[in-house]
Structure formats: C-alpha cells, structure tokens
VOGU-3710 file (C-alpha; in Angstrom, 3 decimals, decimal comma):
1> micvgiedla> -0,210/-0,205/0,113  1,272/3,306/-0,957  0,620/6,437/1,715  0,186/9,573/0,702  2,492/10,702/3,418  3,668/9,748/6,963  0,277/10,641/8,221  -1,347/8,048/6,219  1,264/5,520/7,324  1,368/5,687/11,131
11> pllpraggli> -1,905/3,979/11,705  -0,799/1,062/9,513  2,499/0,447/11,383  2,799/-2,263/14,324  3,622/-0,912/17,824  7,479/-2,238/16,959  9,332/-2,576/13,841  11,696/-0,671/12,289  11,582/0,956/9,085  13,671/1,244/5,801
21> gldlgtktig> 15,059/4,693/3,807  15,439/4,685/0,385  17,427/7,450/-1,377  16,749/6,647/-5,264  19,495/7,580/-7,593  20,016/6,782/-10,743  23,109/4,583/-10,166  22,467/3,842/-6,916  19,936/3,498/-3,796  21,430/4,532/-0,566
31> vavsdglrqv> 20,042/1,879/2,172  19,067/2,932/5,989  17,359/1,254/8,448  15,845/2,193/11,925  15,701/0,543/15,327  12,258/-1,401/16,225  11,391/1,284/18,231  11,675/3,702/15,523  14,060/6,224/17,078  17,271/6,367/15,330
41> aspltvirrt> 18,025/5,662/11,940  21,447/4,399/10,489  22,914/4,335/7,366  23,097/0,547/6,079  24,549/-0,057/2,674  24,056/1,237/-0,837  22,685/-0,727/-3,642  24,133/-0,154/-7,285  21,202/-0,229/-9,117  20,775/-2,425/-12,611
51> kftqdaaavl> 17,033/-2,900/-13,672  13,919/-3,102/-11,059  13,757/-6,707/-10,604  17,343/-7,043/-9,229  16,777/-3,649/-7,359  13,835/-4,676/-5,798  14,627/-7,880/-4,948  17,882/-6,285/-3,179  15,175/-4,312/-1,134  12,921/-6,698/-0,187
61> alvaerglag> 15,663/-9,128/0,966  16,564/-6,501/3,667  12,963/-5,870/4,739  12,218/-9,409/5,276  16,043/-10,518/6,882  15,279/-7,469/9,213  11,577/-7,914/9,686  11,168/-4,320/8,567  7,367/-2,823/8,806  7,792/0,003/6,606
71> iilglplnmd> 9,123/1,476/3,514  10,449/5,168/3,238  11,236/6,050/-0,078  13,050/9,897/-0,799  11,048/12,268/-2,684  13,060/14,490/-4,689  11,103/16,929/-5,185  12,538/20,679/-6,742  13,578/23,297/-4,608  10,370/25,120/-5,231
81> gsegprvqst> 8,110/22,011/-4,361  7,192/21,225/-7,497  7,693/17,398/-9,140  10,163/17,210/-11,912  11,221/13,675/-13,609  12,981/12,259/-10,550  10,044/12,440/-8,882  7,945/10,600/-11,305  10,519/7,978/-11,246  10,572/7,535/-7,727
91> rafsrnlerl> 6,657/7,540/-7,636  7,185/4,382/-10,478  9,272/2,641/-8,602  6,924/2,791/-5,632  4,300/1,437/-7,854  6,193/-1,391/-9,105  7,502/-1,964/-5,486  3,931/-2,380/-4,398  2,746/-5,088/-6,400  5,588/-7,128/-4,909
101> tpvpiafwde> 5,274/-6,688/-0,693  2,221/-5,787/1,674  4,486/-3,642/3,226  3,255/-0,387/3,620  5,484/2,438/1,681  5,314/6,064/1,844  7,275/9,210/0,285  9,742/11,567/2,477  10,640/14,761/1,418  14,476/14,385/0,582
111> rlstvaaera> 15,161/17,818/-0,277  18,710/19,126/1,105  19,284/15,485/2,294  22,503/15,005/0,100  23,692/18,473/1,414  22,991/17,752/5,200  24,843/14,553/4,446  27,666/15,965/2,193  28,042/18,315/5,085  28,221/15,825/8,381
121> llegdasrar> 30,638/13,719/6,039  33,117/17,032/5,788  32,684/17,478/9,808  33,895/14,193/10,416  36,358/14,682/8,130  35,966/11,631/5,863  38,105/11,564/2,665  36,910/12,410/-0,499  36,665/8,410/-2,001  35,322/7,640/1,818
131> raqvidqvaa> 32,000/10,622/1,167  31,909/9,103/-2,510  31,467/5,820/-0,970  28,844/6,273/1,665  27,300/9,579/0,706  23,868/8,021/-0,649  23,210/5,610/2,779  24,276/8,609/4,739  21,232/10,662/2,804  19,168/7,780/3,044
141> gyilqgaldr> 19,817/8,167/7,012  18,515/11,805/6,912  15,561/11,071/4,787  14,712/7,957/7,235  15,565/9,981/10,310  12,868/12,887/9,385  10,404/10,214/8,769  11,203/8,727/12,532  10,785/12,280/13,863  7,441/13,165/11,950
151> lrylgerpkh> 6,273/9,707/13,340  7,269/10,602/17,161  5,825/14,007/16,779  2,235/12,606/15,730  2,160/10,358/18,580  -0,095/8,413/16,668  -0,650/4,656/18,415  -1,155/1,917/15,973  -4,190/0,446/15,847  -2,853/-3,181/15,659
161> d> 0,362/-5,304/16,487
//
C-alpha cells in the first residue's frame, strides 16, 4: 500500500518494528534502517542499480531479513516544491514495488538530504573517496530520520500489532 504521507502510514504500523529508508538515485540506492522502536536511523548500505527486478529483490531481501514494518522513499522534489522527472521515476518505482510486497510505503521530502549528508561527512573529516562511497546511505539516513521524527511527533498509537 502506498501512503500519501507519513500521517497515512502511522496507523498502519505495528507498535514496534523498524523501517527502511531509501534514497533512489539513477545509479545507486542508498539504504538506511531504523531500530525496532523507530527512534534512530542508521545508514546501512548502497545498492548498485541494475534493473528494477534486481533492485526490488535487494530491497525486499533487507526488509524480510530484518523484519521491517515499512518503507520510506525519499521524494526528490524541486527546491520550489514542484515535481520533476526524478519524482515521477520514484513514484513509478513505488508503484512497481507495491505489487511485490504488503509492506506499506510512504514518501518523505528529501530536499537537501544529500547536502546535509555531505556536510556531516565533511565535519567528520571523511576523505573524498570515503564520502563518495557512503554519501547515498548517509542521505538515506537523513531521509529516514526525518520520517521517524515526524512519526514520533504525530504520537499516533497503532491500531494493531
């Protein structure tokens, strides 16, 4: 099920169970996961994109092995809030992924997540090579943490376990 926003996702989630955050790029997918109580997002890995079937299989394997309760996709809106080709690509990915899993999917505005990730890596004195390796998963962490913070703010109590 694709949720319009985090507000629609909250009631579908069990009390506990981590979420996965994805930063969809044209060549890679940055991946971050949360703890079971959905407090902290942690960068996990980067999936090299090939074709949708393999990309989805890699994502869903992580969801299954970690018992994750929801998927958060970064929505790459333009700075003025309008939607461009990358948003359409992300929405198409979500529609195709929805057909393969009962796990609910929601979007989170990812504007400036890569900028924040780059800044954090620079402050951490990461080398240029290291930044290039991990930037996508760190950006996914920022996307997921934003969604987690919003869920916590909403204070929604799930309807089921």
